[in-house]
mmCIF file as gemmi writes it, N, C-alpha and C atoms, coordinates in Angstrom:
data_model
loop_
_atom_site.group_PDB
_atom_site.id
_atom_site.type_symbol
_atom_site.label_atom_id
_atom_site.label_alt_id
_atom_site.label_comp_id
_atom_site.label_asym_id
_atom_site.label_entity_id
_atom_site.label_seq_id
_atom_site.pdbx_PDB_ins_code
_atom_site.Cartn_x
_atom_site.Cartn_y
_atom_site.Cartn_z
_atom_site.occupancy
_atom_site.B_iso_or_equiv
_atom_site.pdbx_formal_charge
_atom_site.auth_seq_id
_atom_site.auth_asym_id
_atom_site.pdbx_PDB_model_num
ATOM 1 N N . MET Axp A 1 ? 28.738 -4.237 20.792 1 0 ? 1 A 1
ATOM 2 C CA . MET Axp A 1 ? 29.915 -4.512 20.32 1 0 ? 1 A 1
ATOM 3 C C . MET Axp A 1 ? 29.606 -4.974 18.898 1 0 ? 1 A 1
ATOM 4 N N . ILE Axp A 2 ? 30.211 -4.483 17.85 1 0 ? 2 A 1
ATOM 5 C CA . ILE Axp A 2 ? 30.109 -4.974 16.341 1 0 ? 2 A 1
ATOM 6 C C . ILE Axp A 2 ? 31.687 -5.336 16.107 1 0 ? 2 A 1
ATOM 7 N N . SER Axp A 3 ? 31.387 -5.98 14.895 1 0 ? 3 A 1
ATOM 8 C CA . SER Axp A 3 ? 32.776 -6.559 14.366 1 0 ? 3 A 1
ATOM 9 C C . SER Axp A 3 ? 32.834 -5.663 12.856 1 0 ? 3 A 1
ATOM 10 N N . ILE Axp A 4 ? 34.027 -5.586 12.637 1 0 ? 4 A 1
ATOM 11 C CA . ILE Axp A 4 ? 33.939 -4.767 11.241 1 0 ? 4 A 1
ATOM 12 C C . ILE Axp A 4 ? 35.227 -5.128 10.864 1 0 ? 4 A 1
ATOM 13 N N . PRO Axp A 5 ? 35.559 -5.645 9.591 1 0 ? 5 A 1
ATOM 14 C CA . PRO Axp A 5 ? 36.962 -6.287 8.923 1 0 ? 5 A 1
ATOM 15 C C . PRO Axp A 5 ? 37.974 -5 9.151 1 0 ? 5 A 1
ATOM 16 N N . ASP Axp A 6 ? 39.232 -5.347 9.183 1 0 ? 6 A 1
ATOM 17 C CA . ASP Axp A 6 ? 40.127 -4.254 9.286 1 0 ? 6 A 1
ATOM 18 C C . ASP Axp A 6 ? 40.31 -3.513 8.075 1 0 ? 6 A 1
ATOM 19 N N . ASP Axp A 7 ? 40.197 -4.065 7.063 1 0 ? 7 A 1
ATOM 20 C CA . ASP Axp A 7 ? 40.095 -3.123 5.741 1 0 ? 7 A 1
ATOM 21 C C . ASP Axp A 7 ? 39.16 -2.101 5.732 1 0 ? 7 A 1
ATOM 22 N N . LEU Axp A 8 ? 37.991 -2.552 6.235 1 0 ? 8 A 1
ATOM 23 C CA . LEU Axp A 8 ? 36.692 -1.738 6.312 1 0 ? 8 A 1
ATOM 24 C C . LEU Axp A 8 ? 37.019 -0.736 7.322 1 0 ? 8 A 1
ATOM 25 N N . LEU Axp A 9 ? 37.665 -1.097 8.399 1 0 ? 9 A 1
ATOM 26 C CA . LEU Axp A 9 ? 37.846 -0.14 9.318 1 0 ? 9 A 1
ATOM 27 C C . LEU Axp A 9 ? 38.82 0.955 9.193 1 0 ? 9 A 1
ATOM 28 N N . LYS Axp A 10 ? 39.737 0.453 8.294 1 0 ? 10 A 1
ATOM 29 C CA . LYS Axp A 10 ? 40.759 1.324 7.935 1 0 ? 10 A 1
ATOM 30 C C . LYS Axp A 10 ? 39.97 2.466 6.849 1 0 ? 10 A 1
ATOM 31 N N . ARG Axp A 11 ? 39.317 2.21 6.05 1 0 ? 11 A 1
ATOM 32 C CA . ARG Axp A 11 ? 38.537 3.023 5.122 1 0 ? 11 A 1
ATOM 33 C C . ARG Axp A 11 ? 37.616 4.015 5.873 1 0 ? 11 A 1
ATOM 34 N N . LEU Axp A 12 ? 36.901 3.521 6.87 1 0 ? 12 A 1
ATOM 35 C CA . LEU Axp A 12 ? 35.853 4.078 7.639 1 0 ? 12 A 1
ATOM 36 C C . LEU Axp A 12 ? 36.849 5.423 8.625 1 0 ? 12 A 1
ATOM 37 N N . ASP Axp A 13 ? 37.836 4.823 9.163 1 0 ? 13 A 1
ATOM 38 C CA . ASP Axp A 13 ? 38.817 5.982 9.859 1 0 ? 13 A 1
ATOM 39 C C . ASP Axp A 13 ? 39.285 6.717 8.746 1 0 ? 13 A 1
ATOM 40 N N . ALA Axp A 14 ? 39.715 6.701 7.898 1 0 ? 14 A 1
ATOM 41 C CA . ALA Axp A 14 ? 40.256 7.495 6.663 1 0 ? 14 A 1
ATOM 42 C C . ALA Axp A 14 ? 39.363 8.585 6.222 1 0 ? 14 A 1
ATOM 43 N N . GLN Axp A 15 ? 38.144 8.017 6.081 1 0 ? 15 A 1
ATOM 44 C CA . GLN Axp A 15 ? 36.849 9.194 5.776 1 0 ? 15 A 1
ATOM 45 C C . GLN Axp A 15 ? 36.619 9.825 6.705 1 0 ? 15 A 1
ATOM 46 N N . ALA Axp A 16 ? 36.427 9.179 8.141 1 0 ? 16 A 1
ATOM 47 C CA . ALA Axp A 16 ? 36.111 10.256 9.249 1 0 ? 16 A 1
ATOM 48 C C . ALA Axp A 16 ? 37.384 11.168 9.441 1 0 ? 16 A 1
ATOM 49 N N . GLN Axp A 17 ? 38.428 10.7 9.409 1 0 ? 17 A 1
ATOM 50 C CA . GLN Axp A 17 ? 39.415 11.609 9.586 1 0 ? 17 A 1
ATOM 51 C C . GLN Axp A 17 ? 39.258 12.953 8.441 1 0 ? 17 A 1
ATOM 52 N N . ALA Axp A 18 ? 38.768 12.56 7.118 1 0 ? 18 A 1
ATOM 53 C CA . ALA Axp A 18 ? 38.878 13.53 6.199 1 0 ? 18 A 1
ATOM 54 C C . ALA Axp A 18 ? 37.716 14.456 6.444 1 0 ? 18 A 1
ATOM 55 N N . ASN Axp A 19 ? 36.625 14.015 7.033 1 0 ? 19 A 1
ATOM 56 C CA . ASN Axp A 19 ? 35.628 14.775 7.385 1 0 ? 19 A 1
ATOM 57 C C . ASN Axp A 19 ? 35.529 15.578 8.778 1 0 ? 19 A 1
ATOM 58 N N . ARG Axp A 20 ? 36.947 15.253 9.271 1 0 ? 20 A 1
ATOM 59 C CA . ARG Axp A 20 ? 37.252 15.874 10.655 1 0 ? 20 A 1
ATOM 60 C C . ARG Axp A 20 ? 36.153 15.402 11.625 1 0 ? 20 A 1
ATOM 61 N N . GLU Axp A 21 ? 35.819 13.967 11.538 1 0 ? 21 A 1
ATOM 62 C CA . GLU Axp A 21 ? 34.986 13.621 12.457 1 0 ? 21 A 1
ATOM 63 C C . GLU Axp A 21 ? 35.64 12.334 13.262 1 0 ? 21 A 1
ATOM 64 N N . THR Axp A 22 ? 34.91 12.012 14.236 1 0 ? 22 A 1
ATOM 65 C CA . THR Axp A 22 ? 35.495 10.927 15.058 1 0 ? 22 A 1
ATOM 66 C C . THR Axp A 22 ? 35.037 9.523 14.32 1 0 ? 22 A 1
ATOM 67 N N . ARG Axp A 23 ? 35.412 8.476 14.451 1 0 ? 23 A 1
ATOM 68 C CA . ARG Axp A 23 ? 34.748 7.281 13.989 1 0 ? 23 A 1
ATOM 69 C C . ARG Axp A 23 ? 33.248 7.027 14.382 1 0 ? 23 A 1
ATOM 70 N N . SER Axp A 24 ? 33.173 7.164 15.513 1 0 ? 24 A 1
ATOM 71 C CA . SER Axp A 24 ? 31.662 7.019 16.128 1 0 ? 24 A 1
ATOM 72 C C . SER Axp A 24 ? 30.975 7.972 15.473 1 0 ? 24 A 1
ATOM 73 N N . GLY Axp A 25 ? 31.206 9.258 15.319 1 0 ? 25 A 1
ATOM 74 C CA . GLY Axp A 25 ? 30.194 10.218 14.888 1 0 ? 25 A 1
ATOM 75 C C . GLY Axp A 25 ? 30.207 9.927 13.322 1 0 ? 25 A 1
ATOM 76 N N . TYR Axp A 26 ? 31.158 9.655 12.724 1 0 ? 26 A 1
ATOM 77 C CA . TYR Axp A 26 ? 30.867 9.158 11.161 1 0 ? 26 A 1
ATOM 78 C C . TYR Axp A 26 ? 29.891 8.114 11.24 1 0 ? 26 A 1
ATOM 79 N N . LEU Axp A 27 ? 30.022 6.988 11.891 1 0 ? 27 A 1
ATOM 80 C CA . LEU Axp A 27 ? 29.314 5.804 11.822 1 0 ? 27 A 1
ATOM 81 C C . LEU Axp A 27 ? 27.772 6.128 12.191 1 0 ? 27 A 1
ATOM 82 N N . ARG Axp A 28 ? 27.752 7.045 13.337 1 0 ? 28 A 1
ATOM 83 C CA . ARG Axp A 28 ? 26.218 7.457 13.754 1 0 ? 28 A 1
ATOM 84 C C . ARG Axp A 28 ? 25.65 8.334 12.631 1 0 ? 28 A 1
ATOM 85 N N . ARG Axp A 29 ? 26.371 9.08 11.861 1 0 ? 29 A 1
ATOM 86 C CA . ARG Axp A 29 ? 25.804 9.802 10.741 1 0 ? 29 A 1
ATOM 87 C C . ARG Axp A 29 ? 25.288 8.943 9.735 1 0 ? 29 A 1
ATOM 88 N N . LEU Axp A 30 ? 26.124 7.922 9.318 1 0 ? 30 A 1
ATOM 89 C CA . LEU Axp A 30 ? 25.987 7.14 8.267 1 0 ? 30 A 1
ATOM 90 C C . LEU Axp A 30 ? 24.736 6.243 8.762 1 0 ? 30 A 1
ATOM 91 N N . ALA Axp A 31 ? 24.504 5.792 9.826 1 0 ? 31 A 1
ATOM 92 C CA . ALA Axp A 31 ? 23.641 5.093 10.225 1 0 ? 31 A 1
ATOM 93 C C . ALA Axp A 31 ? 22.115 5.954 10.484 1 0 ? 31 A 1
ATOM 94 N N . GLU Axp A 32 ? 22.23 6.928 10.787 1 0 ? 32 A 1
ATOM 95 C CA . GLU Axp A 32 ? 21.095 7.593 10.953 1 0 ? 32 A 1
ATOM 96 C C . GLU Axp A 32 ? 20.561 8.332 9.316 1 0 ? 32 A 1
ATOM 97 N N . ARG Axp A 33 ? 21.546 8.366 8.389 1 0 ? 33 A 1
ATOM 98 C CA . ARG Axp A 33 ? 21.136 8.903 6.946 1 0 ? 33 A 1
ATOM 99 C C . ARG Axp A 33 ? 20.47 7.652 6.269 1 0 ? 33 A 1
ATOM 100 N N . GLU Axp A 34 ? 21.123 6.392 6.673 1 0 ? 34 A 1
ATOM 101 C CA . GLU Axp A 34 ? 20.329 5.183 6.077 1 0 ? 34 A 1
ATOM 102 C C . GLU Axp A 34 ? 19.167 4.988 6.715 1 0 ? 34 A 1
ATOM 103 N N . LEU Axp A 35 ? 19.025 4.985 8.001 1 0 ? 35 A 1
ATOM 104 C CA . LEU Axp A 35 ? 17.802 4.913 8.553 1 0 ? 35 A 1
ATOM 105 C C . LEU Axp A 35 ? 16.781 5.72 7.944 1 0 ? 35 A 1
ATOM 106 N N . ASN Axp A 36 ? 16.849 6.939 7.939 1 0 ? 36 A 1
ATOM 107 C CA . ASN Axp A 36 ? 15.854 8.244 7.435 1 0 ? 36 A 1
ATOM 108 C C . ASN Axp A 36 ? 15.903 7.961 5.92 1 0 ? 36 A 1
ATOM 109 N N . ALA Axp A 37 ? 16.615 7.191 5.16 1 0 ? 37 A 1
ATOM 110 C CA . ALA Axp A 37 ? 16.03 6.83 3.783 1 0 ? 37 A 1
ATOM 111 C C . ALA Axp A 37 ? 15.375 5.852 3.77 1 0 ? 37 A 1
ATOM 112 N N . ASP Axp A 38 ? 15.796 4.77 4.605 1 0 ? 38 A 1
ATOM 113 C CA . ASP Axp A 38 ? 14.662 3.5 4.685 1 0 ? 38 A 1
ATOM 114 C C . ASP Axp A 38 ? 13.328 4.051 5.116 1 0 ? 38 A 1
ATOM 115 N N . GLU Axp A 39 ? 13.354 4.751 6.009 1 0 ? 39 A 1
ATOM 116 C CA . GLU Axp A 39 ? 11.64 5.63 6.178 1 0 ? 39 A 1
ATOM 117 C C . GLU Axp A 39 ? 11.342 6.26 4.978 1 0 ? 39 A 1
ATOM 118 N N . ARG Axp A 40 ? 11.723 6.965 4.515 1 0 ? 40 A 1
ATOM 119 C CA . ARG Axp A 40 ? 11.431 7.615 3.154 1 0 ? 40 A 1
ATOM 120 C C . ARG Axp A 40 ? 10.978 6.715 2.208 1 0 ? 40 A 1
ATOM 121 N N . ARG Axp A 41 ? 11.705 5.985 1.966 1 0 ? 41 A 1
ATOM 122 C CA . ARG Axp A 41 ? 11.204 4.843 0.872 1 0 ? 41 A 1
ATOM 123 C C . ARG Axp A 41 ? 10.131 4.15 1.119 1 0 ? 41 A 1
ATOM 124 N N . ARG Axp A 42 ? 9.99 3.567 2.434 1 0 ? 42 A 1
ATOM 125 C CA . ARG Axp A 42 ? 8.866 2.936 3.194 1 0 ? 42 A 1
ATOM 126 C C . ARG Axp A 42 ? 7.553 3.805 2.754 1 0 ? 42 A 1
ATOM 127 N N . ARG Axp A 43 ? 7.696 5.138 3.294 1 0 ? 43 A 1
ATOM 128 C CA . ARG Axp A 43 ? 6.592 6.067 3.12 1 0 ? 43 A 1
ATOM 129 C C . ARG Axp A 43 ? 6.143 6.249 2.012 1 0 ? 43 A 1
ATOM 130 N N . GLU Axp A 44 ? 7.174 6.422 0.893 1 0 ? 44 A 1
ATOM 131 C CA . GLU Axp A 44 ? 6.882 6.596 -0.57 1 0 ? 44 A 1
ATOM 132 C C . GLU Axp A 44 ? 6.168 5.5 -1.13 1 0 ? 44 A 1
ATOM 133 N N . GLU Axp A 45 ? 6.759 4.214 -0.528 1 0 ? 45 A 1
ATOM 134 C CA . GLU Axp A 45 ? 5.831 2.981 -1.235 1 0 ? 45 A 1
ATOM 135 C C . GLU Axp A 45 ? 4.534 2.875 -0.637 1 0 ? 45 A 1
ATOM 136 N N . ILE Axp A 46 ? 4.325 3.485 0.558 1 0 ? 46 A 1
ATOM 137 C CA . ILE Axp A 46 ? 2.849 3.359 1.099 1 0 ? 46 A 1
ATOM 138 C C . ILE Axp A 46 ? 1.957 4.021 0.375 1 0 ? 46 A 1
ATOM 139 N N . GLU Axp A 47 ? 2.607 5.463 0.083 1 0 ? 47 A 1
ATOM 140 C CA . GLU Axp A 47 ? 1.856 6.598 -0.573 1 0 ? 47 A 1
ATOM 141 C C . GLU Axp A 47 ? 1.418 6.239 -2.137 1 0 ? 47 A 1
ATOM 142 N N . GLU Axp A 48 ? 2.737 5.552 -2.745 1 0 ? 48 A 1
ATOM 143 C CA . GLU Axp A 48 ? 2.428 4.983 -3.946 1 0 ? 48 A 1
ATOM 144 C C . GLU Axp A 48 ? 1.273 3.837 -4.106 1 0 ? 48 A 1
ATOM 145 N N . LEU Axp A 49 ? 1.197 2.78 -2.884 1 0 ? 49 A 1
ATOM 146 C CA . LEU Axp A 49 ? -0.183 1.971 -3.085 1 0 ? 49 A 1
ATOM 147 C C . LEU Axp A 49 ? -1.345 2.747 -2.795 1 0 ? 49 A 1
ATOM 148 N N . LEU Axp A 50 ? -1.402 3.749 -1.784 1 0 ? 50 A 1
ATOM 149 C CA . LEU Axp A 50 ? -2.685 4.386 -1.363 1 0 ? 50 A 1
ATOM 150 C C . LEU Axp A 50 ? -3.053 4.949 -2.763 1 0 ? 50 A 1
ATOM 151 N N . ASP Axp A 51 ? -2.251 5.838 -3.593 1 0 ? 51 A 1
ATOM 152 C CA . ASP Axp A 51 ? -2.442 6.354 -4.833 1 0 ? 51 A 1
ATOM 153 C C . ASP Axp A 51 ? -3.095 5.49 -5.845 1 0 ? 51 A 1
ATOM 154 N N . LYS Axp A 52 ? -2.541 4.109 -5.777 1 0 ? 52 A 1
ATOM 155 C CA . LYS Axp A 52 ? -3.021 3.376 -6.694 1 0 ? 52 A 1
ATOM 156 C C . LYS Axp A 52 ? -4.609 2.727 -6.213 1 0 ? 52 A 1
ATOM 157 N N . ALA Axp A 53 ? -4.707 2.834 -4.924 1 0 ? 53 A 1
ATOM 158 C CA . ALA Axp A 53 ? -6.053 2.288 -4.414 1 0 ? 53 A 1
ATOM 159 C C . ALA Axp A 53 ? -7.166 3.232 -4.538 1 0 ? 53 A 1
ATOM 160 N N . THR Axp A 54 ? -7.132 4.509 -5.139 1 0 ? 54 A 1
ATOM 161 C CA . THR Axp A 54 ? -8.051 5.679 -5.289 1 0 ? 54 A 1
ATOM 162 C C . THR Axp A 54 ? -8.558 5.382 -6.734 1 0 ? 54 A 1
ATOM 163 N N . VAL Axp A 55 ? -9.475 6.523 -7.129 1 0 ? 55 A 1
ATOM 164 C CA . VAL Axp A 55 ? -9.97 6.512 -8.544 1 0 ? 55 A 1
ATOM 165 C C . VAL Axp A 55 ? -9.181 6.048 -9.458 1 0 ? 55 A 1
ATOM 166 N N . ARG Axp A 56 ? -7.953 6.746 -9.606 1 0 ? 56 A 1
ATOM 167 C CA . ARG Axp A 56 ? -7.006 6.472 -10.448 1 0 ? 56 A 1
ATOM 168 C C . ARG Axp A 56 ? -6.559 5.094 -10.743 1 0 ? 56 A 1
ATOM 169 N N . GLY Axp A 57 ? -6.735 4.358 -9.693 1 0 ? 57 A 1
ATOM 170 C CA . GLY Axp A 57 ? -6.261 3.01 -9.828 1 0 ? 57 A 1
ATOM 171 C C . GLY Axp A 57 ? -7.553 1.843 -9.963 1 0 ? 57 A 1
ATOM 172 N N . GLY Axp A 58 ? -8.668 2.738 -9.967 1 0 ? 58 A 1
ATOM 173 C CA . GLY Axp A 58 ? -9.93 2.192 -10.17 1 0 ? 58 A 1
ATOM 174 C C . GLY Axp A 58 ? -10.625 1.074 -8.982 1 0 ? 58 A 1
ATOM 175 N N . MET Axp A 59 ? -10.144 1.451 -7.655 1 0 ? 59 A 1
ATOM 176 C CA . MET Axp A 59 ? -10.457 0.785 -6.58 1 0 ? 59 A 1
ATOM 177 C C . MET Axp A 59 ? -10.887 1.426 -5.281 1 0 ? 59 A 1
ATOM 178 N N . GLY Axp A 60 ? -11.694 2.332 -5.503 1 0 ? 60 A 1
ATOM 179 C CA . GLY Axp A 60 ? -12.477 3.2 -4.337 1 0 ? 60 A 1
ATOM 180 C C . GLY Axp A 60 ? -12.295 4.75 -4.788 1 0 ? 60 A 1
ATOM 181 N N . GLY Axp A 61 ? -12.069 5.306 -3.943 1 0 ? 61 A 1
ATOM 182 C CA . GLY Axp A 61 ? -12.11 6.78 -4.18 1 0 ? 61 A 1
ATOM 183 C C . GLY Axp A 61 ? -13.245 7.494 -3.888 1 0 ? 61 A 1
ATOM 184 N N . ASP Axp A 62 ? -13.583 8.579 -4.873 1 0 ? 62 A 1
ATOM 185 C CA . ASP Axp A 62 ? -15.156 9.083 -4.633 1 0 ? 62 A 1
ATOM 186 C C . ASP Axp A 62 ? -16.239 8.001 -5.016 1 0 ? 62 A 1
ATOM 187 N N . ALA Axp A 63 ? -16.96 7.44 -4.086 1 0 ? 63 A 1
ATOM 188 C CA . ALA Axp A 63 ? -17.801 6.554 -4.409 1 0 ? 63 A 1
ATOM 189 C C . ALA Axp A 63 ? -19.251 7.199 -4.812 1 0 ? 63 A 1
ATOM 190 N N . ALA Axp A 64 ? -19.633 8.15 -4.542 1 0 ? 64 A 1
ATOM 191 C CA . ALA Axp A 64 ? -20.637 9.056 -5.16 1 0 ? 64 A 1
ATOM 192 C C . ALA Axp A 64 ? -20.498 9.424 -6.49 1 0 ? 64 A 1
ATOM 193 N N . GLN Axp A 65 ? -19.329 9.769 -6.92 1 0 ? 65 A 1
ATOM 194 C CA . GLN Axp A 65 ? -19.017 10.055 -8.28 1 0 ? 65 A 1
ATOM 195 C C . GLN Axp A 65 ? -19.085 8.965 -9.055 1 0 ? 65 A 1
ATOM 196 N N . LEU Axp A 66 ? -18.645 7.85 -8.829 1 0 ? 66 A 1
ATOM 197 C CA . LEU Axp A 66 ? -18.511 6.638 -9.692 1 0 ? 66 A 1
ATOM 198 C C . LEU Axp A 66 ? -19.96 6.217 -9.585 1 0 ? 66 A 1
ATOM 199 N N . ILE Axp A 67 ? -20.862 6.329 -8.511 1 0 ? 67 A 1
ATOM 200 C CA . ILE Axp A 67 ? -22.468 5.737 -8.656 1 0 ? 67 A 1
ATOM 201 C C . ILE Axp A 67 ? -23 6.619 -9.636 1 0 ? 67 A 1
ATOM 202 N N . ARG Axp A 68 ? -22.8 8.263 -9.686 1 0 ? 68 A 1
ATOM 203 C CA . ARG Axp A 68 ? -23.405 9.052 -10.855 1 0 ? 68 A 1
ATOM 204 C C . ARG Axp A 68 ? -23.092 8.624 -12.242 1 0 ? 68 A 1
ATOM 205 N N . GLU Axp A 69 ? -21.745 8.279 -12.271 1 0 ? 69 A 1
ATOM 206 C CA . GLU Axp A 69 ? -21.332 7.87 -13.595 1 0 ? 69 A 1
ATOM 207 C C . GLU Axp A 69 ? -21.936 6.728 -14.018 1 0 ? 69 A 1
ATOM 208 N N . ASP Axp A 70 ? -22.194 5.895 -13.297 1 0 ? 70 A 1
ATOM 209 C CA . ASP Axp A 70 ? -22.584 4.54 -13.561 1 0 ? 70 A 1
ATOM 210 C C . ASP Axp A 70 ? -24.078 4.594 -13.817 1 0 ? 70 A 1
ATOM 211 N N . ARG Axp A 71 ? -24.625 5.42 -13.1 1 0 ? 71 A 1
ATOM 212 C CA . ARG Axp A 71 ? -26.28 5.784 -13.597 1 0 ? 71 A 1
ATOM 213 C C . ARG Axp A 71 ? -26.498 6.494 -14.864 1 0 ? 71 A 1
ATOM 214 N N . GLU Axp A 72 ? -25.421 7.178 -15.061 1 0 ? 72 A 1
ATOM 215 C CA . GLU Axp A 72 ? -25.536 7.877 -16.424 1 0 ? 72 A 1
ATOM 216 C C . GLU Axp A 72 ? -25.195 7.218 -17.5 1 0 ? 72 A 1
ATOM 217 N N . SER Axp A 73 ? -24.517 6.401 -17.43 1 0 ? 73 A 1
ATOM 218 C CA . SER Axp A 73 ? -24.011 5.474 -18.376 1 0 ? 73 A 1
ATOM 219 C C . SER Axp A 73 ? -25.135 4.468 -18.93 1 0 ? 73 A 1
ATOM 220 N N . HIS Axp A 74 ? -26.315 4.191 -18.105 1 0 ? 74 A 1
ATOM 221 C CA . HIS Axp A 74 ? -27.413 3.625 -18.597 1 0 ? 74 A 1
ATOM 222 C C . HIS Axp A 74 ? -28.645 4.083 -19.226 1 0 ? 74 A 1
């Protein structure tokens, strides 16, 4: 069981009715959308961190290419 203030519950019911949904259906859809958005944000953050940890970020990437470049610079 969850607690929702009366004023918020009225707004939820009004929006659900406007969407021709049940309260439960509307809340389920909102929860799924938010959880999916959270997952996308986390995935994007991880991809960004991995991107920074590659050659572009100077922390890894193609080791053989980096060694060649280092040898050629001497």
